[in-house]
N, CA, C and O atoms as a MOPAC input file, in Angstrom:
PM7 MOZYME 1SCF
protein

 N      0.83700 1    -1.20000 1     0.00000 1
 C      0.00000 1     0.00000 1     0.00000 1
 C      0.87200 1     1.24900 1     0.00000 1
 O      1.95300 1     1.23100 1     0.58900 1
 N      0.44300 1     2.32500 1    -0.63500 1
 C      1.27800 1     3.54100 1    -0.74400 1
 C      1.54000 1     4.21600 1     0.60300 1
 O      2.51300 1     4.95600 1     0.74600 1
 N      0.68300 1     3.96600 1     1.58500 1
 C      0.89200 1     4.62100 1     2.87500 1
 C      1.92100 1     3.88300 1     3.74300 1
 O      2.11600 1     4.22400 1     4.90900 1
 N      2.57100 1     2.87700 1     3.16700 1
 C      3.51900 1     2.07300 1     3.93600 1
 C      4.94500 1     2.62900 1     3.82500 1
 O      5.85000 1     1.93800 1     3.35900 1
 N      5.13400 1     3.86800 1     4.25200 1
 C      6.48500 1     4.45300 1     4.23900 1
 C      6.86200 1     4.92600 1     5.63600 1
 O      7.33900 1     6.04700 1     5.81800 1
 N      6.64600 1     4.06900 1     6.60900 1
 C      6.86000 1     4.41100 1     8.01700 1
 C      8.32700 1     4.70600 1     8.31000 1
 O      8.63600 1     5.56800 1     9.13200 1
 N      9.23700 1     3.98700 1     7.63500 1
 C     10.67200 1     4.13400 1     7.90200 1
 C     11.26400 1     5.41700 1     7.36100 1
 O     12.39700 1     5.75900 1     7.69900 1
 N     10.53000 1     6.13400 1     6.53200 1
 C     11.06500 1     7.35700 1     5.92900 1
 C     10.90700 1     8.53200 1     6.88300 1
 O      9.78400 1     8.89200 1     7.23600 1
 N     12.02500 1     9.14000 1     7.30700 1
 C     11.90800 1    10.27900 1     8.23000 1
 C     11.27700 1    11.47300 1     7.52000 1
 O     11.69200 1    11.83900 1     6.42100 1
 N     10.30100 1    12.06100 1     8.13700 1
 C      9.61900 1    13.20600 1     7.55100 1
 C     10.10300 1    14.48000 1     8.23300 1
 O     10.13200 1    14.55800 1     9.46100 1
 N     10.48000 1    15.47100 1     7.44300 1
 C     10.95900 1    16.72400 1     8.03100 1
 C      9.82700 1    17.47600 1     8.71100 1
 O     10.06400 1    18.26500 1     9.62500 1
 N      8.58300 1    17.23300 1     8.26100 1
 C      7.44800 1    17.94700 1     8.85800 1
 C      7.10900 1    17.41900 1    10.24900 1
 O      6.37000 1    18.06100 1    10.99500 1
 N      7.64900 1    16.25100 1    10.59800 1
 C      7.32400 1    15.68200 1    11.90500 1
 C      8.15500 1    16.30500 1    13.03100 1
 O      7.96600 1    15.97800 1    14.20300 1
 N      9.06400 1    17.19600 1    12.67200 1
 C      9.86400 1    17.85200 1    13.70800 1
 C      8.97600 1    18.72300 1    14.57300 1
 O      8.05500 1    19.37500 1    14.08100 1
 N      9.25600 1    18.72700 1    15.84800 1
 C      8.43800 1    19.48600 1    16.77400 1
 C      8.81400 1    20.96600 1    16.69100 1
 O      9.80300 1    21.39700 1    17.28300 1
 N      8.03500 1    21.72100 1    15.96800 1
 C      8.33300 1    23.13700 1    15.74700 1
 C      8.28500 1    23.91900 1    17.06700 1
 O      8.98500 1    24.91900 1    17.22800 1
 N      7.46300 1    23.46000 1    17.99700 1
 C      7.36100 1    24.16100 1    19.27800 1
 C      8.69100 1    24.13100 1    20.05000 1
 O      8.92400 1    24.94000 1    20.94800 1
 N      9.54900 1    23.18100 1    19.67700 1
 C     10.86600 1    23.07800 1    20.31200 1
 C     11.78500 1    24.22500 1    19.87400 1
 O     12.77200 1    24.53500 1    20.54100 1
 N     11.44600 1    24.83900 1    18.75700 1
 C     12.31700 1    25.84300 1    18.15800 1
 C     12.56800 1    26.99000 1    19.12600 1
 O     11.63500 1    27.66400 1    19.56100 1
 N     13.82300 1    27.20200 1    19.45600 1
 C     14.11900 1    28.29600 1    20.36700 1
 C     15.17800 1    29.20200 1    19.76500 1
 O     16.23700 1    28.73900 1    19.34100 1
 N     14.88500 1    30.50100 1    19.73100 1
 C     15.86200 1    31.45800 1    19.20400 1
 C     17.18500 1    31.38200 1    19.97600 1
 O     18.25700 1    31.63200 1    19.42400 1
 N     17.08700 1    31.03000 1    21.26700 1
 C     18.29900 1    30.94200 1    22.07800 1
 C     19.22900 1    29.86000 1    21.52900 1
 O     20.44700 1    30.02800 1    21.47300 1
 N     18.61900 1    28.75100 1    21.12800 1
 C     19.35500 1    27.66100 1    20.50400 1
 C     20.11400 1    28.15400 1    19.28400 1
 O     21.30300 1    27.87800 1    19.11900 1
 N     19.41400 1    28.88300 1    18.44000 1
 C     19.99700 1    29.38400 1    17.20600 1
 C     21.14200 1    30.35500 1    17.50900 1
 O     22.18200 1    30.33000 1    16.85100 1
 N     20.93400 1    31.20800 1    18.51300 1
 C     21.99800 1    32.14600 1    18.89700 1
 C     23.24800 1    31.40700 1    19.35400 1
 O     24.36800 1    31.77100 1    18.99400 1
 N     23.03800 1    30.35600 1    20.15800 1
 C     24.16500 1    29.56800 1    20.65400 1
 C     24.88600 1    28.87300 1    19.50500 1
 O     26.11500 1    28.80600 1    19.48300 1
 N     24.11600 1    28.35700 1    18.55300 1
 C     24.70100 1    27.69300 1    17.38600 1
 C     25.51500 1    28.69000 1    16.56600 1
 O     26.65100 1    28.40700 1    16.18500 1
 N     24.93400 1    29.85200 1    16.29900 1
 C     25.64000 1    30.87400 1    15.52200 1
 C     26.90200 1    31.34100 1    16.24300 1
 O     27.93600 1    31.57400 1    15.61600 1
 N     26.80800 1    31.47300 1    17.56200 1
 C     27.97400 1    31.86300 1    18.36300 1
 C     29.09700 1    30.84100 1    18.18000 1
 O     30.24900 1    31.20600 1    17.94600 1
 N     28.75000 1    29.56400 1    18.28900 1
 C     29.74200 1    28.49900 1    18.12400 1
 C     30.37100 1    28.52300 1    16.73500 1
 O     31.58300 1    28.36500 1    16.58800 1
 N     29.53700 1    28.72100 1    15.72200 1
 C     30.04700 1    28.73900 1    14.34500 1
 C     30.94800 1    29.95200 1    14.11300 1
 O     31.94600 1    29.86400 1    13.39800 1
 N     30.58600 1    31.08500 1    14.72300 1
 C     31.42400 1    32.27400 1    14.57500 1
 C     32.76900 1    32.09800 1    15.29300 1
 O     33.80900 1    32.51400 1    14.78400 1
 N     32.73600 1    31.48300 1    16.47000 1
 C     33.97800 1    31.16900 1    17.19200 1
 C     34.84900 1    30.25200 1    16.34200 1
 O     36.06400 1    30.42800 1    16.25700 1
 N     34.20500 1    29.27200 1    15.71600 1
 C     34.92300 1    28.32700 1    14.85700 1
 C     35.58700 1    29.05900 1    13.69600 1
 O     36.74600 1    28.79600 1    13.37300 1
 N     34.85900 1    29.96700 1    13.07600 1
 C     35.40800 1    30.66400 1    11.90700 1
 C     36.56500 1    31.58500 1    12.28800 1
 O     37.38900 1    31.94000 1    11.44500 1
 N     36.61800 1    31.97400 1    13.58500 1
 C     37.72200 1    32.83800 1    14.04000 1
 C     38.89800 1    32.03900 1    14.59400 1
 O     39.96100 1    32.60000 1    14.86100 1
 N     38.70600 1    30.71400 1    14.77000 1
 C     39.80300 1    29.91900 1    15.31700 1
 C     40.89200 1    29.76300 1    14.26100 1
 O     40.62100 1    29.75500 1    13.06000 1
 N     42.11500 1    29.64100 1    14.73000 1
 C     43.29000 1    29.77400 1    13.86800 1
 C     43.23800 1    28.94100 1    12.58700 1
 O     43.41200 1    29.47500 1    11.49200 1
 N     43.00100 1    27.64500 1    12.72000 1
 C     43.07700 1    26.78800 1    11.53300 1
 C     41.98900 1    27.09700 1    10.50200 1
 O     42.17200 1    26.84500 1     9.31100 1
 N     40.86500 1    27.63800 1    10.95700 1
 C     39.78300 1    27.96400 1    10.03100 1
 C     39.92300 1    29.38400 1     9.47400 1
 O     39.62400 1    29.63500 1     8.30700 1
 N     40.38000 1    30.30100 1    10.32000 1
 C     40.50200 1    31.70400 1     9.89900 1
 C     41.53900 1    31.87300 1     8.78800 1
 O     41.43600 1    32.79100 1     7.97300 1
 N     42.52800 1    30.99400 1     8.75600 1
 C     43.60400 1    31.13300 1     7.77400 1
 C     43.33000 1    30.35200 1     6.48100 1
 O     44.15600 1    30.35900 1     5.56800 1
 N     42.18700 1    29.68800 1     6.40200 1
 C     41.86600 1    28.89900 1     5.21300 1
 C     40.74300 1    29.53700 1     4.41000 1
 O     39.60300 1    29.59500 1     4.87000 1
 N     41.06500 1    30.02400 1     3.19100 1
 C     40.01900 1    30.62200 1     2.34500 1
 C     38.87500 1    29.63600 1     2.07700 1
 O     37.71200 1    30.03100 1     1.99600 1
 N     39.21800 1    28.35700 1     1.94300 1
 C     38.21300 1    27.32100 1     1.69700 1
 C     37.20700 1    27.25800 1     2.84700 1
 O     35.99700 1    27.28500 1     2.62400 1
 N     37.71600 1    27.17300 1     4.07800 1
 C     36.81600 1    27.08900 1     5.22800 1
 C     36.09400 1    28.40300 1     5.48400 1
 O     34.94200 1    28.40700 1     5.91800 1
 N     36.76000 1    29.51000 1     5.22100 1
 C     36.08900 1    30.80400 1     5.39100 1
 C     34.87200 1    30.89400 1     4.48300 1
 O     33.82000 1    31.38600 1     4.89100 1
 N     35.01700 1    30.41100 1     3.23400 1
 C     33.89100 1    30.43700 1     2.29400 1
 C     32.76300 1    29.53200 1     2.78900 1
 O     31.60000 1    29.93400 1     2.81800 1
 N     33.12000 1    28.30200 1     3.17900 1
 C     32.11900 1    27.34600 1     3.67000 1
 C     31.39400 1    27.89800 1     4.89900 1
 O     30.17000 1    27.80700 1     5.00000 1
 N     32.16000 1    28.47000 1     5.82700 1
 C     31.57000 1    28.98900 1     7.06100 1
 C     30.70900 1    30.21800 1     6.79700 1
 O     29.62100 1    30.34300 1     7.35800 1
 N     31.18200 1    31.12000 1     5.95700 1
 C     30.41300 1    32.32900 1     5.64900 1
 C     29.07000 1    31.96100 1     5.03000 1
 O     28.02600 1    32.46200 1     5.44500 1
 N     29.10900 1    31.07200 1     4.02300 1
 C     27.86700 1    30.65000 1     3.35800 1
 C     26.96500 1    29.89200 1     4.32600 1
 O     25.75500 1    30.11500 1     4.36300 1
 N     27.56200 1    28.99200 1     5.10900 1
 C     26.78500 1    28.17600 1     6.04000 1
 C     26.12300 1    29.00700 1     7.12400 1
 O     24.95800 1    28.79200 1     7.45800 1
 N     26.87300 1    29.96000 1     7.67500 1
 C     26.33900 1    30.82600 1     8.74000 1
 C     25.15400 1    31.64500 1     8.20600 1
 O     24.15300 1    31.82600 1     8.90000 1
 N     25.28000 1    32.13300 1     6.97100 1
 C     24.15900 1    32.87300 1     6.36200 1
 C     22.93000 1    31.98000 1     6.23100 1
 O     21.80700 1    32.41500 1     6.48400 1
 N     23.15100 1    30.72600 1     5.83100 1
 C     22.02500 1    29.79500 1     5.68900 1
 C     21.38100 1    29.50300 1     7.04600 1
 O     20.15800 1    29.40600 1     7.14900 1
 N     22.20700 1    29.36300 1     8.08100 1
 C     21.67100 1    29.12100 1     9.42700 1
 C     20.80300 1    30.30700 1     9.85200 1
 O     19.72800 1    30.11900 1    10.42200 1
 N     21.26900 1    31.52800 1     9.57500 1
 C     20.52200 1    32.73200 1     9.94900 1
 C     19.16800 1    32.78300 1     9.23800 1
 O     18.18100 1    33.25100 1     9.80400 1
 N     19.13100 1    32.29700 1     7.99200 1
 C     17.89000 1    32.34100 1     7.20900 1
 C     16.99900 1    31.13000 1     7.45800 1
 O     15.81100 1    31.15800 1     7.13400 1
 N     17.55700 1    30.07200 1     8.02600 1
 C     16.82000 1    28.81500 1     8.22900 1
 C     15.74900 1    29.02000 1     9.28400 1
 O     16.04100 1    29.45500 1    10.39800 1
 N     14.48700 1    28.70000 1     8.92800 1
 C     13.41000 1    29.06000 1     9.86400 1
 C     12.82500 1    27.86900 1    10.60600 1
 O     11.77300 1    27.99000 1    11.23300 1
 N     13.49000 1    26.72200 1    10.54400 1
 C     13.03700 1    25.59700 1    11.34800 1
 C     14.01200 1    25.38300 1    12.50500 1
 O     15.07000 1    26.00900 1    12.57600 1
 N     13.63200 1    24.49800 1    13.38900 1
 C     14.44500 1    24.25100 1    14.57600 1
 C     15.75400 1    23.55200 1    14.22200 1
 O     15.77600 1    22.60400 1    13.43700 1
 N     16.82600 1    24.03000 1    14.80600 1
 C     18.11600 1    23.34400 1    14.72900 1
 C     18.47800 1    22.96900 1    16.15800 1
 O     18.48400 1    23.82300 1    17.04500 1
 N     18.77800 1    21.69800 1    16.38100 1
 C     19.00100 1    21.26300 1    17.75600 1
 C     20.37200 1    21.64900 1    18.28000 1
 O     20.51000 1    22.01900 1    19.44600 1
 N     21.39500 1    21.56500 1    17.42300 1
 C     22.75600 1    21.86000 1    17.86700 1
 C     23.65000 1    22.17100 1    16.67700 1
 O     23.19200 1    22.20800 1    15.53500 1
 N     24.91900 1    22.39200 1    16.95300 1
 C     25.87500 1    22.75100 1    15.90000 1
 C     25.94600 1    21.66100 1    14.82900 1
 O     25.98600 1    21.94800 1    13.63300 1
 N     25.96100 1    20.40300 1    15.28500 1
 C     26.03800 1    19.29500 1    14.33100 1
 C     24.84000 1    19.31000 1    13.37900 1
 O     24.99300 1    19.11200 1    12.17400 1
 N     23.66700 1    19.54300 1    13.92300 1
 C     22.43700 1    19.62600 1    13.13200 1
 C     22.53700 1    20.77500 1    12.12000 1
 O     22.14700 1    20.62700 1    10.96200 1
 N     23.05900 1    21.90700 1    12.56500 1
 C     23.21500 1    23.07300 1    11.68500 1
 C     24.20600 1    22.77300 1    10.55800 1
 O     23.96400 1    23.11800 1     9.40100 1
 N     25.32100 1    22.13000 1    10.90800 1
 C     26.32900 1    21.78900 1     9.90100 1
 C     25.74100 1    20.83800 1     8.86000 1
 O     25.97600 1    20.98200 1     7.66100 1
 N     24.97400 1    19.86700 1     9.34600 1
 C     24.37400 1    18.85700 1     8.46600 1
 C     23.33800 1    19.49100 1     7.54300 1
 O     23.22900 1    19.12400 1     6.37300 1
 N     22.57300 1    20.45200 1     8.08400 1
 C     21.44100 1    21.01500 1     7.35500 1
 C     21.84700 1    22.15300 1     6.41600 1
 O     21.32700 1    22.25900 1     5.30500 1
 N     22.76800 1    22.99700 1     6.86000 1
 C     23.01800 1    24.25800 1     6.15200 1
 C     24.39200 1    24.35600 1     5.49300 1
 O     24.68500 1    25.34200 1     4.81700 1
 N     25.22700 1    23.35600 1     5.68300 1
 C     26.58300 1    23.43500 1     5.13600 1
 C     26.80600 1    22.38700 1     4.04500 1
 O     26.27000 1    21.28000 1     4.10400 1
 N     27.61300 1    22.76500 1     3.04900 1
 C     27.91900 1    21.86100 1     1.94000 1
 C     29.14100 1    21.01400 1     2.30200 1
 O     30.21200 1    21.16700 1     1.71400 1
 N     28.96700 1    20.12900 1     3.26800 1
 C     30.08500 1    19.29300 1     3.70300 1
 C     29.60500 1    17.86300 1     3.96200 1
 O     28.41700 1    17.62300 1     4.17700 1
 N     30.55300 1    16.91700 1     3.93900 1
 C     30.16800 1    15.52400 1     4.17200 1
 C     30.09000 1    15.20800 1     5.65900 1
 O     30.45400 1    16.03000 1     6.50000 1
 N     29.61500 1    14.01700 1     5.96800 1
 C     29.33900 1    13.63000 1     7.35500 1
 C     30.60200 1    13.63000 1     8.23300 1
 O     30.54800 1    14.03300 1     9.39500 1
 N     31.72600 1    13.18100 1     7.68200 1
 C     32.98600 1    13.19600 1     8.45100 1
 C     33.32800 1    14.62400 1     8.85800 1
 O     33.71700 1    14.88700 1     9.99600 1
 N     33.17400 1    15.54500 1     7.89800 1
 C     33.49600 1    16.94300 1     8.14700 1
 C     32.53400 1    17.55600 1     9.16200 1
 O     32.92700 1    18.40000 1     9.96800 1
 N     31.27500 1    17.13000 1     9.12000 1
 C     30.28200 1    17.58800 1    10.11100 1
 C     30.80400 1    17.28600 1    11.51400 1
 O     30.78600 1    18.14600 1    12.39500 1
 N     31.26700 1    16.05100 1    11.70700 1
 C     31.72400 1    15.64500 1    13.04200 1
 C     32.98500 1    16.39300 1    13.46000 1
 O     33.10400 1    16.82800 1    14.60500 1
 N     33.91400 1    16.53800 1    12.53900 1
 C     35.16200 1    17.24800 1    12.83500 1
 C     34.87500 1    18.70900 1    13.19700 1
 O     35.38000 1    19.22100 1    14.19600 1
 N     34.06000 1    19.36800 1    12.37500 1
 C     33.77900 1    20.78700 1    12.59800 1
 C     32.95600 1    21.01400 1    13.86800 1
 O     33.14600 1    22.01500 1    14.55800 1
 N     32.04500 1    20.09000 1    14.17700 1
 C     31.24400 1    20.21400 1    15.39900 1
 C     32.15200 1    20.11800 1    16.62700 1
 O     32.00800 1    20.88600 1    17.57800 1
 N     33.07600 1    19.17900 1    16.59500 1
 C     34.03600 1    19.01800 1    17.69500 1
 C     34.91900 1    20.25400 1    17.81400 1
 O     35.15400 1    20.75500 1    18.91300 1
 N     35.40500 1    20.74100 1    16.67500 1
 C     36.25500 1    21.93600 1    16.67200 1
 C     35.50900 1    23.17200 1    17.16300 1
 O     36.09300 1    24.03100 1    17.82300 1
 N     34.22600 1    23.26300 1    16.84400 1
 C     33.42000 1    24.40300 1    17.29700 1
 C     33.28600 1    24.38400 1    18.81800 1
 O     33.42900 1    25.41600 1    19.47400 1
 N     33.00800 1    23.19500 1    19.37700 1
 C     32.92100 1    23.06200 1    20.84300 1
 C     34.22500 1    23.50600 1    21.48200 1
 O     34.23200 1    24.23900 1    22.47000 1
 N     35.33700 1    23.04700 1    20.89700 1
 C     36.65700 1    23.37000 1    21.42500 1
 C     36.94300 1    24.87200 1    21.31600 1
 O     37.49600 1    25.47400 1    22.23500 1
 N     36.56000 1    25.46400 1    20.18600 1
 C     36.78800 1    26.90100 1    19.97100 1
 C     36.05100 1    27.73400 1    21.01300 1
 O     36.58400 1    28.72200 1    21.51700 1
 N     34.82100 1    27.33000 1    21.33400 1
 C     34.02700 1    28.05600 1    22.32700 1
 C     34.64200 1    27.89400 1    23.71700 1
 O     34.75700 1    28.86700 1    24.46300 1
 N     35.03300 1    26.67300 1    24.06500 1
 C     35.65300 1    26.42000 1    25.37400 1
 C     36.96000 1    27.20400 1    25.52600 1
 O     37.22500 1    27.78800 1    26.57600 1
 N     37.76000 1    27.20900 1    24.47700 1
 C     39.03600 1    27.92600 1    24.49800 1
 C     38.81900 1    29.41200 1    24.67900 1
 O     39.49100 1    30.06500 1    25.47800 1
 N     37.86400 1    29.93700 1    23.91800 1
 C     37.53900 1    31.37200 1    23.97100 1
 C     37.06300 1    31.74200 1    25.38000 1
 O     37.48800 1    32.75200 1    25.94100 1
 N     36.17800 1    30.91600 1    25.94600 1
 C     35.65800 1    31.21400 1    27.28800 1
 C     36.75700 1    31.12800 1    28.33300 1
 O     36.75200 1    31.88400 1    29.30500 1
 N     37.69700 1    30.21500 1    28.14200 1
 C     38.79900 1    30.03100 1    29.09500 1
 C     39.77800 1    31.20500 1    29.06000 1
 O     40.42600 1    31.50700 1    30.06200 1
 N     39.88600 1    31.87000 1    27.89200 1
 C     40.84600 1    32.96000 1    27.75800 1
 C     40.22400 1    34.34100 1    27.91400 1
 O     40.92600 1    35.35100 1    27.87900 1
 N     38.90300 1    34.38200 1    28.08700 1
 C     38.25600 1    35.67800 1    28.33600 1
 C     38.73800 1    36.22000 1    29.67700 1
 O     38.73700 1    35.49600 1    30.67300 1
 N     39.14800 1    37.47900 1    29.71200 1
 C     39.58400 1    38.05600 1    30.98400 1
 C     38.41000 1    38.17300 1    31.96700 1
 O     37.28800 1    38.48900 1    31.57100 1
 N     38.67600 1    37.92400 1    33.20900 1
 C     37.64700 1    38.09200 1    34.24900 1
 C     37.28600 1    39.57200 1    34.37000 1
 O     38.16100 1    40.43900 1    34.34700 1
 N     35.99100 1    39.84900 1    34.49900 1
 C     35.60600 1    41.26600 1    34.65800 1
 C     35.26700 1    41.54000 1    36.09500 1
 O     34.91900 1    42.66900 1    36.44200 1

């Protein structure tokens, strides 16, 4: 029967009520930290990918759960790169927070 596509994930089944602007801000913050981290800031290739991806995240109007989700949804990169960049973004944020001067 045509209605037998239970295994197919539907994008419309995402819980839109979960969507939080705070989530998006945190994701964008992480991606911006990543783009400023040394290995990414010095690479024209990554700067292009990050600039385009960050713009897409800003325009994306559905819920993004985390950085990995944003990378997967809005960036032109493969799954291995998603994992590497997500890890690097976490590290970039932690490093930045650790080096912020106490006020």
